[in-house]
N, C-alpha and C positions, 0 to 999 in steps of 0.2 A: 761687807759694810754694815755697821751697826745702825739700826733705824731708831728714831725717837719713838716714845710710847704713843704720843699724839702731837698734833701741830697746833692745837687751839691756844690762843693767848689767854692771859690771866683774866681779862675782862669777861670773856666768854665762859671760862671755868667758873668764875664767881657767880655769874647770872644763872648758869645751869645748876649750881649748888643751891642757890636760893630757891629755884623752882623745885628741886628735889626735896628740900627740907619742907617747903610748903605742902607738897603732895603728901609726904610722910605724916605731917602733922594733921592734915585734913582727913587722912585715911584712918589714923589711930586715935585722934582726939588728944594727942600729946604734943607738947612743944619741945623745941630745941633738939629734934631728932636729926642725926647726921647719917645719911646713907651714902655710901660711896657711889660715884657715877662711873659707869663703864664707858670710857671714851674709845671710839674705834681707833685701831692702830694707824700710824702713818701709812699712806699708800706706798706700795712697792713698785709702781710703774711710773717711770720718769719720762716726761716729754717737755722740752723747752724750759727746764728748770723747775717744773711743778710735779709733785707726786700725786698719782691717782690710784684708784683701787682696781682698775681694769684698763686694758688697752682701748676698748671702745669708748670708755668714759674720757680717756685722755684725748682721743681724736675729736670727740664731741666738744669738749671744753676748748680745745685749740681753735676749732672752726667757728664756734660761736663768737669767740673773741676776735677772730680775724674778720668775720663778715658783719659783725654788729659793733662798730667803733665805740658806741656808747657803753658797751659791756666790757668790764675788765675783771679778770680772774683775781679775786681776793679771798684767800682761804678764811672760812668762817663767816664771810659776808655775802659773797656772790657764788661761792663754791663750797660744797660740803657744809651747807648752812644749818646750824643747830636750830631746831624748832621745839624742843622739849626733852623731857626725860620720861622713859617708859616706867611702868610699874615695877619692873625688875631692875631698874637703875641704868638701863642702856640709853645712851644718848641717841635721840632721834634726829635725823638730818634729811635734807633734800639735796640732790646733786647740784643744782644751779638755781640762782635767783636773778632775775632781771626786772628791777622795779618790784611791782606787785605780782609778777608772773613767776611761779615756781616751775622748774623744769626737771623732769626725771628722764634719764636715758636708761630704758629698761627693756631690752629685747626679750620677748616672751620665750619661755622654754617649751617649744612646740613638742619636743620629744620628752614626755612627762616623767616625773619621778614622784615617789611618795614623800610627803612632807612629814617631818617628825616634830611633834609638839609634846613637851613634858614626857618624853620617852615613849610615846605611843604613836604608831603610824596612823596618819589621817588619810583616808581614801579620798581620791579626787571626786568632785561633784559628778553627779550622774550624767549630766549633759556632756561634760568633758570626756567621760569614759565612753559615751556613745560615739562621739566624734572620733576618738582614737580607734574605736572598734571598726569604724568605716575604713580607716587607713589600712587596717590589717586584712581587709577582704582581698581575696585573690582575683586577679584580672581586672582590678580597678583602673578605669581609664585615666589618662593624664589630666583631662579636664576636671574629672570628679576629685582626683587627688589634690589638684591645685585649689579647687574651691573649698575642700575640707580643711586644708592647711590654713587658708585665709580665715575660715570661720574659727578655727582653734586660736589663731593669733588674735583675732578680734575679741574673742571670749576672754582670753587671758589678760589682754590689755585692759579691757573694761573692768575686770575684777581688781587688777592692780590699781587702776585709776580710782576706783571707789574706796579701796583700802587707804590710799594715800590722802584722798580727800577727807576721810574721817579723821586721820591723824592731824592734818592741817587745821581742820575745823575746830578741833579740841585744843589746839596749841594756845597757851597763854601769851605767847610772844608774837603771834601772827594776827594781823588785822584783816582788812579786805585783801583778797588774793584771788588769783586764778591759777589753774594747774594744767600743764600739758605733759603727757607721757609719750615719749618717742621710742619707737622700737626698732628703728633702722635708719641708715643714712638718708634714705629717700624721705622718711617722715621728718627727720631733722631739717632737711631742705625745704619740704613743702609746708610743714606746719609751724616752723619757727623762723627760718631764715627768710623765706619769701615775704611773710608779713612784716618782719622787723629789720631786715638788712638795710643799711644806709649806703651801701656801695653795690655796684653791679655784680650780680652773681654769675658764675659760669653756668654752662648747660648742666642739666642734672647728671648726665653720664660722666662728664668731666669731674663734677663734684664728688660722685661716688668713688671714682678712681683716686681722687685726692684723699678721701677718707681711708681707703684701703692702703694707700702708700704710707699714710701716717701711722697706721697700725704697726707697720714694719719698722718704723723709726723709734717706737717706744722702747725704752730700756727697762728690762726687768732687774731691779736692784738685788734681787735674791741670787742672781747669777753672777754678781760682781765679786 
């Protein structure tokens, strides 16, 4: 199956192009500069007629719409929402938007990897290295291992939250806002659905089972 380059409508493309040109002009002092925008490709994971970029994102979007009736998945408006254009021309987006609340579903990579930036490997922060070192100790108790995993998750989530807050704060198309970063089905349930759901929620265990079942229903279009 051939996938479209991206799914953004002409209005969004025009707005982002204006932002890109404004950024280029302010950076160089020149006018009428046209810089191509790198739109993310259309998602390759399909659920209920909507394309996503990962299976967990698909399950997350489906369940937000199911349990918050006031929320409706609209590409470019409440889902994969454009918030600006980066210095390299990449379109900047947020996973979901509900009113002034921006929602990112971003499970932290507890088992780390080195990030590459401009061709150079960037080492992880010292605190994160220290915590990963704890996990490599022999004879580590289950309690200590669980506590260390929890600290790594919290650390990575906090860093990601701060990074996304900076992007949103600098966005020329975002006014007042709040942000929630969700890293698991449990956090989706507790931190988003419990405060905002307008219908009765199932028990947490039932909800996580529903999330897992949805992951299996997602179709990978690359395999078609």
